[in-house]
C-alpha positions, 0 to 999 in steps of 0.5 A: 202446152206440154207435149209428151213425145214418149211415155213410160216409167222405169221401175222405181226401187223403194227400200221399204222394209217388209214387215210381218202382220203380227202386231208385236213386229209392227213397230212404227220406227222399223218402217224405213223408206229409201231410194235407189237408182232407177233403171237407166234403160227405161223408156226416155220421157221427153217433155216440151214445155217451151218451144225454144229455138227451132230455126236459125232465122229465129236468132240474131244475125250474129248467132246464126253461123254459131248455131249452124257450127254447133249443129255441125259439132264445131266447138264454140267459145263458152260465151257464144254457147251461153248466148245461144242457150240464153235464147232458149236453144236447147242444144246449146243449153245442154252443151253449155251445162255439160261444160260447167264443172259443178263437181269441182266448183259447187258454186256453179251447180245452180247455173248448171241446173238452170241450163240443163233445165232449159235443155229439158224444158225444150224437149231434150229428155236426156238432160234430165239426168244432168239436171237432177245431179245439178239439183242434188249439188246446188245450195238452195240458200244461195239460189234465188227463189225465182230460179228455184221455182223454175227448176221445181216446175221442170222437175215436177212436169217431168215426173208428171209425164212419167219420167222415172228419174224425175219422180225418184228425185221428187220423192227424195226431195220431199223426204229430205225437204231440200232443195225444194220445201213442202212438195206435198202439193205436187205429190197430191197433184200426181195422185189426182191427175195421173193413174200410172206408175208415178201415182202408185209410187207416190201413194206407197211413199205417202202411206209409208210416211203415215205408218212411220208416225208413232201416233197416227190418227184414225183419219191418217190410218184411213188415208194410209189404207186408201194409199195402199189400195191405190198402190195395189193397182200397180203393174209393178210386182214389187209395188204390189207386194210392198202394198200387200205387206203393209196393209196388215200393218195398217189393220194392226194399227187400227186394231190398237185404236180405241173402239170409238176411234176405229169404228169409222174405219171399219165401216168404209175400207175403200173410198177415194183419196182426197188430198 
Protein backbone atom coordinates (compact mmCIF):
# COMPACT_ATOMS: atom_id res chain seq x y z
CA UNK A 1 0.00 0.00 0.00
CA UNK A 2 1.47 3.35 -0.98
CA UNK A 3 0.62 6.28 1.24
CA UNK A 4 0.98 9.78 -0.18
CA UNK A 5 1.35 12.29 2.61
CA UNK A 6 1.80 15.31 0.42
CA UNK A 7 1.24 15.93 -3.26
CA UNK A 8 2.34 18.49 -5.75
CA UNK A 9 4.87 18.89 -8.50
CA UNK A 10 7.25 21.76 -8.98
CA UNK A 11 7.85 23.09 -12.43
CA UNK A 12 10.16 20.80 -14.34
CA UNK A 13 12.15 22.97 -16.70
CA UNK A 14 12.82 21.55 -20.13
CA UNK A 15 15.42 22.95 -22.49
CA UNK A 16 13.22 22.47 -25.53
CA UNK A 17 14.08 24.84 -28.35
CA UNK A 18 11.17 26.94 -29.61
CA UNK A 19 10.85 26.31 -33.34
CA UNK A 20 9.08 28.21 -36.06
CA UNK A 21 6.18 26.54 -37.80
CA UNK A 22 7.77 27.28 -41.15
CA UNK A 23 8.84 24.01 -42.80
CA UNK A 24 12.20 25.52 -43.80
CA UNK A 25 13.11 25.91 -40.13
CA UNK A 26 11.74 22.58 -39.03
CA UNK A 27 14.95 20.63 -39.15
CA UNK A 28 14.57 17.55 -36.95
CA UNK A 29 18.13 17.80 -35.72
CA UNK A 30 17.41 21.25 -34.29
CA UNK A 31 15.07 19.90 -31.63
CA UNK A 32 16.92 19.42 -28.39
CA UNK A 33 15.71 18.30 -24.99
CA UNK A 34 17.62 19.07 -21.83
CA UNK A 35 16.95 19.17 -18.13
CA UNK A 36 17.67 21.74 -15.47
CA UNK A 37 17.34 21.67 -11.71
CA UNK A 38 13.77 21.58 -10.46
CA UNK A 39 12.31 24.11 -8.07
CA UNK A 40 13.72 23.15 -4.69
CA UNK A 41 10.89 25.05 -2.99
CA UNK A 42 8.22 22.84 -4.57
CA UNK A 43 5.94 20.97 -2.15
CA UNK A 44 7.74 17.92 -0.82
CA UNK A 45 6.28 14.55 -1.70
CA UNK A 46 6.55 11.80 0.90
CA UNK A 47 5.75 8.24 -0.13
CA UNK A 48 5.41 5.31 2.26
CA UNK A 49 6.31 2.11 0.42
CA UNK A 50 7.25 0.09 3.51
CA UNK A 51 6.27 0.76 7.12
CA UNK A 52 9.80 0.39 8.48
CA UNK A 53 10.60 0.70 12.17
CA UNK A 54 8.12 2.97 13.94
CA UNK A 55 8.57 1.83 17.56
CA UNK A 56 11.60 0.81 19.60
CA UNK A 57 9.91 -2.43 20.69
CA UNK A 58 10.14 -3.60 17.08
CA UNK A 59 13.90 -3.80 17.47
CA UNK A 60 16.19 -6.37 19.07
CA UNK A 61 16.85 -5.38 22.71
CA UNK A 62 20.49 -4.55 21.87
CA UNK A 63 19.39 -1.74 19.54
CA UNK A 64 16.55 -0.19 21.55
CA UNK A 65 18.81 2.21 23.43
CA UNK A 66 20.65 3.04 20.24
CA UNK A 67 17.43 4.12 18.54
CA UNK A 68 16.44 6.24 21.52
CA UNK A 69 19.88 7.85 21.45
CA UNK A 70 19.51 8.56 17.74
CA UNK A 71 16.14 10.19 18.37
CA UNK A 72 17.84 12.40 20.92
CA UNK A 73 20.44 13.43 18.32
CA UNK A 74 23.22 11.48 19.97
CA UNK A 75 25.89 10.41 17.48
CA UNK A 76 26.12 6.66 16.97
CA UNK A 77 28.95 4.54 15.63
CA UNK A 78 28.71 3.77 11.94
CA UNK A 79 28.23 0.06 12.59
CA UNK A 80 25.32 0.69 14.99
CA UNK A 81 23.71 3.17 12.63
CA UNK A 82 24.01 0.67 9.78
CA UNK A 83 22.46 -2.10 11.90
CA UNK A 84 19.45 0.10 12.59
CA UNK A 85 19.23 1.08 8.93
CA UNK A 86 19.33 -2.56 7.82
CA UNK A 87 16.25 -3.18 9.97
CA UNK A 88 14.43 -0.47 7.96
CA UNK A 89 14.75 2.37 10.42
CA UNK A 90 14.30 5.28 8.02
CA UNK A 91 15.96 7.88 10.20
CA UNK A 92 19.02 5.70 10.74
CA UNK A 93 19.18 4.94 7.02
CA UNK A 94 19.06 8.64 6.20
CA UNK A 95 21.79 9.49 8.70
CA UNK A 96 23.99 6.61 7.60
CA UNK A 97 23.60 7.49 3.91
CA UNK A 98 24.75 11.04 4.65
CA UNK A 99 27.92 9.64 6.21
CA UNK A 100 28.84 7.68 3.11
CA UNK A 101 31.11 10.07 1.25
CA UNK A 102 30.52 8.79 -2.26
CA UNK A 103 31.94 11.98 -3.75
CA UNK A 104 35.38 11.16 -2.36
CA UNK A 105 34.81 7.41 -2.74
CA UNK A 106 32.65 6.76 -5.84
CA UNK A 107 32.53 3.05 -5.03
CA UNK A 108 30.21 3.88 -2.14
CA UNK A 109 27.56 5.51 -4.35
CA UNK A 110 25.46 2.36 -4.74
CA UNK A 111 25.51 1.85 -0.97
CA UNK A 112 24.52 5.47 -0.39
CA UNK A 113 21.66 5.11 -2.89
CA UNK A 114 20.53 1.95 -1.08
CA UNK A 115 20.31 3.67 2.30
CA UNK A 116 18.84 6.88 0.95
CA UNK A 117 16.35 4.58 -0.77
CA UNK A 118 15.38 2.96 2.52
CA UNK A 119 14.82 6.41 4.00
CA UNK A 120 12.71 7.49 1.02
CA UNK A 121 10.72 4.24 0.96
CA UNK A 122 9.81 4.65 4.63
CA UNK A 123 8.40 8.12 4.04
CA UNK A 124 11.31 10.53 4.48
CA UNK A 125 10.67 12.57 1.38
CA UNK A 126 13.71 14.77 1.86
CA UNK A 127 15.92 11.75 1.19
CA UNK A 128 14.98 11.88 -2.50
CA UNK A 129 17.58 14.56 -3.20
CA UNK A 130 20.50 12.56 -1.80
CA UNK A 131 19.02 9.45 -3.38
CA UNK A 132 19.15 10.95 -6.88
CA UNK A 133 22.66 12.35 -6.37
CA UNK A 134 23.81 8.87 -5.41
CA UNK A 135 22.03 7.35 -8.42
CA UNK A 136 23.84 9.84 -10.65
CA UNK A 137 27.17 8.73 -9.18
CA UNK A 138 26.79 4.95 -9.05
CA UNK A 139 28.23 2.58 -11.61
CA UNK A 140 25.44 0.30 -12.90
CA UNK A 141 28.03 -2.19 -14.19
CA UNK A 142 29.19 -2.89 -10.64
CA UNK A 143 25.77 -2.70 -8.96
CA UNK A 144 23.78 -5.91 -8.59
CA UNK A 145 20.64 -6.28 -10.75
CA UNK A 146 18.53 -6.80 -7.63
CA UNK A 147 19.69 -3.57 -6.06
CA UNK A 148 19.21 -1.66 -9.33
CA UNK A 149 15.65 -3.00 -9.56
CA UNK A 150 14.87 -1.82 -6.01
CA UNK A 151 16.37 1.61 -6.63
CA UNK A 152 14.46 1.93 -9.89
CA UNK A 153 11.18 1.04 -8.17
CA UNK A 154 11.68 3.68 -5.47
CA UNK A 155 12.49 6.38 -8.02
CA UNK A 156 9.52 5.60 -10.26
CA UNK A 157 7.13 5.39 -7.30
CA UNK A 158 8.16 8.89 -6.23
CA UNK A 159 7.80 10.18 -9.79
CA UNK A 160 4.31 8.67 -10.00
CA UNK A 161 3.39 10.32 -6.70
CA UNK A 162 4.32 13.73 -8.07
CA UNK A 163 7.89 14.30 -6.93
CA UNK A 164 9.46 16.84 -9.29
CA UNK A 165 13.09 15.78 -8.72
CA UNK A 166 12.16 12.11 -9.16
CA UNK A 167 10.32 12.82 -12.41
CA UNK A 168 13.22 14.88 -13.72
CA UNK A 169 15.58 12.00 -12.90
CA UNK A 170 13.33 9.44 -14.62
CA UNK A 171 13.26 11.53 -17.81
CA UNK A 172 17.01 12.13 -17.66
CA UNK A 173 17.79 8.45 -17.12
CA UNK A 174 15.41 7.52 -19.93
CA UNK A 175 17.21 9.89 -22.31
CA UNK A 176 20.66 8.66 -21.26
CA UNK A 177 19.67 4.99 -20.87
CA UNK A 178 21.67 4.85 -17.62
CA UNK A 179 21.83 3.91 -14.78
CA UNK A 180 18.54 2.23 -15.69
CA UNK A 181 17.91 0.92 -19.17
CA UNK A 182 14.67 0.89 -21.16
CA UNK A 183 12.46 3.09 -18.97
CA UNK A 184 9.76 3.47 -21.62
CA UNK A 185 7.38 1.15 -19.75
CA UNK A 186 7.58 3.39 -16.68
CA UNK A 187 6.90 6.49 -18.76
CA UNK A 188 3.89 4.83 -20.36
CA UNK A 189 2.65 3.91 -16.91
CA UNK A 190 2.85 7.53 -15.78
CA UNK A 191 0.86 8.56 -18.85
CA UNK A 192 -1.82 5.94 -18.28
CA UNK A 193 -2.12 6.09 -14.50
CA UNK A 194 -1.79 9.83 -13.85
CA UNK A 195 -3.26 13.00 -15.30
CA UNK A 196 -1.20 15.74 -13.73
CA UNK A 197 2.08 17.57 -14.24
CA UNK A 198 4.05 14.31 -14.38
CA UNK A 199 1.97 12.98 -17.28
CA UNK A 200 2.19 16.30 -19.13
CA UNK A 201 5.98 16.42 -18.76
CA UNK A 202 6.31 12.84 -19.97
CA UNK A 203 4.02 13.50 -22.95
CA UNK A 204 6.15 16.49 -23.95
CA UNK A 205 9.35 14.49 -23.64
CA UNK A 206 8.06 11.57 -25.74
CA UNK A 207 6.73 13.92 -28.42
CA UNK A 208 10.12 15.61 -28.66
CA UNK A 209 11.85 12.27 -29.08
CA UNK A 210 9.65 11.45 -32.06
CA UNK A 211 10.29 14.85 -33.62
CA UNK A 212 14.05 14.43 -33.29
CA UNK A 213 13.85 11.48 -35.65
CA UNK A 214 14.91 12.13 -39.23
CA UNK A 215 12.23 9.84 -40.66
CA UNK A 216 9.24 9.52 -38.33
CA UNK A 217 6.46 7.31 -39.63
CA UNK A 218 2.87 8.42 -40.00
CA UNK A 219 1.93 6.43 -36.90
CA UNK A 220 4.74 8.05 -34.90
CA UNK A 221 3.66 11.54 -35.95
CA UNK A 222 0.10 10.73 -34.92
CA UNK A 223 1.45 9.66 -31.53
CA UNK A 224 3.51 12.87 -31.27
CA UNK A 225 0.39 14.90 -32.00
CA UNK A 226 -1.52 13.04 -29.29
CA UNK A 227 1.30 13.59 -26.82
CA UNK A 228 1.38 17.32 -27.52
CA UNK A 229 -2.39 17.64 -27.21
CA UNK A 230 -2.08 15.90 -23.84
CA UNK A 231 0.69 18.29 -22.76
CA UNK A 232 -1.47 21.27 -23.80
CA UNK A 233 -3.74 20.45 -20.84
CA UNK A 234 -0.93 21.29 -18.43
CA UNK A 235 -1.33 23.98 -15.78
CA UNK A 236 2.24 25.02 -16.59
CA UNK A 237 2.36 27.96 -19.00
CA UNK A 238 5.82 26.85 -20.16
CA UNK A 239 4.62 23.35 -20.99
CA UNK A 240 1.59 24.69 -22.86
CA UNK A 241 3.69 27.15 -24.86
CA UNK A 242 6.22 24.50 -25.85
CA UNK A 243 3.42 22.13 -26.88
CA UNK A 244 1.68 24.82 -28.93
CA UNK A 245 4.96 25.70 -30.59
CA UNK A 246 5.73 22.09 -31.52
CA UNK A 247 2.30 21.20 -32.90
CA UNK A 248 2.93 23.14 -36.14
CA UNK A 249 6.13 21.18 -36.52
CA UNK A 250 4.13 17.97 -36.40
CA UNK A 251 1.77 19.33 -39.06
CA UNK A 252 4.73 20.32 -41.24
CA UNK A 253 6.20 16.84 -40.93
CA UNK A 254 2.80 15.33 -41.76
CA UNK A 255 2.50 17.57 -44.82
CA UNK A 256 5.88 16.29 -45.99
CA UNK A 257 4.59 12.70 -46.04
CA UNK A 258 3.26 11.08 -49.18
CA UNK A 259 -0.50 11.62 -49.58
CA UNK A 260 -1.30 8.00 -48.80
CA UNK A 261 0.74 8.22 -45.58
CA UNK A 262 -0.80 11.45 -44.32
CA UNK A 263 -4.44 10.64 -45.14
CA UNK A 264 -5.09 8.65 -41.97
CA UNK A 265 -3.62 11.42 -39.83
CA UNK A 266 -5.90 14.02 -41.37
CA UNK A 267 -8.96 11.93 -40.52
CA UNK A 268 -8.42 11.83 -36.74
CA UNK A 269 -6.41 14.52 -35.00
CA UNK A 270 -7.51 13.57 -31.52
CA UNK A 271 -7.73 10.09 -30.07
CA UNK A 272 -6.36 8.62 -26.88
CA UNK A 273 -2.72 7.81 -26.32
CA UNK A 274 -2.03 4.11 -26.24
CA UNK A 275 1.40 2.87 -25.13
